[in-house]
C-alpha positions in Angstrom: -23.8 37.9 -98.1 -20.3 36.8 -97.6 -19.2 34.3 -94.9 -15.6 35.7 -95.2 -13.9 37.7 -92.4 -12.5 41.1 -93.2 -9.4 42.3 -91.5 -10.4 45.7 -90.2 -7.3 46.4 -88.1 -3.9 45.2 -86.7 -2.8 45.7 -83.2 -2.5 44.4 -79.7 -5.1 42.7 -77.6 -5.0 43.1 -73.8 -6.8 41.0 -71.3 -6.6 39.7 -67.8 -5.4 36.1 -67.4 -4.8 34.7 -63.9 -4.5 38.2 -62.4 -2.0 39.4 -65.1 -2.5 41.9 -67.9 -1.5 40.0 -71.1 -0.6 41.5 -74.4 -1.0 39.7 -77.7 -0.1 40.8 -81.2 -2.6 40.1 -84.1 -5.5 41.5 -86.1 -9.1 42.3 -85.7 -11.4 40.4 -88.1 -15.1 41.3 -88.6 -17.8 39.3 -90.3 -21.2 40.9 -91.2 -24.4 39.1 -90.9 -24.4 36.0 -93.2 -26.5 33.0 -94.2 -25.4 29.5 -93.9 -24.8 27.3 -97.0 -28.4 26.5 -97.3 -29.4 30.2 -97.1 -31.5 29.5 -94.0 -29.6 30.9 -91.0 -28.6 34.5 -90.5 -25.9 35.1 -87.9 -25.3 38.5 -86.3 -22.0 40.3 -87.0 -19.0 39.1 -85.0 -15.6 40.3 -84.3 -12.5 38.3 -83.4 -8.9 39.1 -82.5 -6.6 36.6 -84.1 -3.4 36.2 -82.1 -0.2 35.5 -83.9 3.0 34.0 -82.8 6.5 35.2 -83.6 6.2 33.3 -87.1 2.9 35.1 -87.9 0.9 31.8 -87.3 -2.6 32.2 -85.6 -2.5 30.6 -82.2 -5.6 32.1 -80.6 -9.0 33.4 -81.6 -10.6 35.7 -79.1 -13.9 37.7 -79.2 -13.4 41.5 -79.3 -15.0 44.8 -80.2 -14.7 46.2 -83.6 -14.0 49.5 -81.8 -10.4 50.3 -80.6 -10.3 50.7 -76.8 -13.7 49.3 -76.2 -14.0 46.5 -73.5 -15.3 43.1 -74.6 -15.0 40.0 -72.4 -12.7 41.8 -70.0 -10.2 42.8 -72.9 -9.6 45.4 -75.4 -7.4 46.1 -78.4 -5.3 49.0 -79.3 -3.6 49.7 -82.6 -0.2 50.5 -80.9 1.5 48.5 -78.1 0.5 50.4 -74.9 0.1 48.3 -71.8 -0.1 51.3 -69.4 -3.0 52.8 -71.5 -4.7 49.4 -71.7 -4.4 49.0 -67.9 -5.9 52.5 -67.5 -8.9 51.8 -69.7 -9.5 48.4 -67.8 -9.2 50.1 -64.4 -11.8 52.7 -65.4 -14.1 50.2 -66.6 -13.7 48.1 -63.4 -14.3 51.3 -61.3 -17.6 52.0 -63.3 -18.7 48.4 -62.7 -18.0 48.9 -58.9 -19.9 52.1 -58.9 -22.9 50.4 -60.6 -22.8 47.5 -58.1 -22.6 50.0 -55.1 -25.6 51.8 -56.4 -27.5 48.5 -56.7 -26.4 47.6 -53.1 -27.6 50.8 -51.8 -31.0 50.3 -53.5 -31.3 46.9 -52.0 -30.5 48.3 -48.5 -33.0 50.9 -48.8 -35.6 48.5 -49.7 -34.7 46.2 -46.7 -34.9 49.2 -44.4 -38.4 50.3 -45.8 -39.5 46.7 -45.3 -38.3 46.6 -41.8 -40.2 49.8 -41.0 -43.3 48.3 -42.5 -42.9 45.2 -40.3 -42.5 47.5 -37.2 -45.6 49.6 -38.1 -47.7 46.5 -38.5 
């Protein structure tokens, strides 16, 4: 197994930083499972987005999904520069997270109500 990263795509990473949607140009790197130099340790696959500056030097290395448009660590990458689309995907993701939290809150409120009724009946 190889310890080398494979460039699987080039594009733009979008993530939230200090309340702002940031856009970074770079490439998506993928590494399959691999063994260490002693052949003892196997690491799971990993994906990184390598951010480049205007001189094509790597300035950041951020975790990302191998799948375009999929959220990872509150960020995503797209093959084309499209900040509005990235914002739309992130909004949809956050709305789904809020819906899940509301559902959990409702379940806890129902549990509390059931327990209060139990206490009253005792």
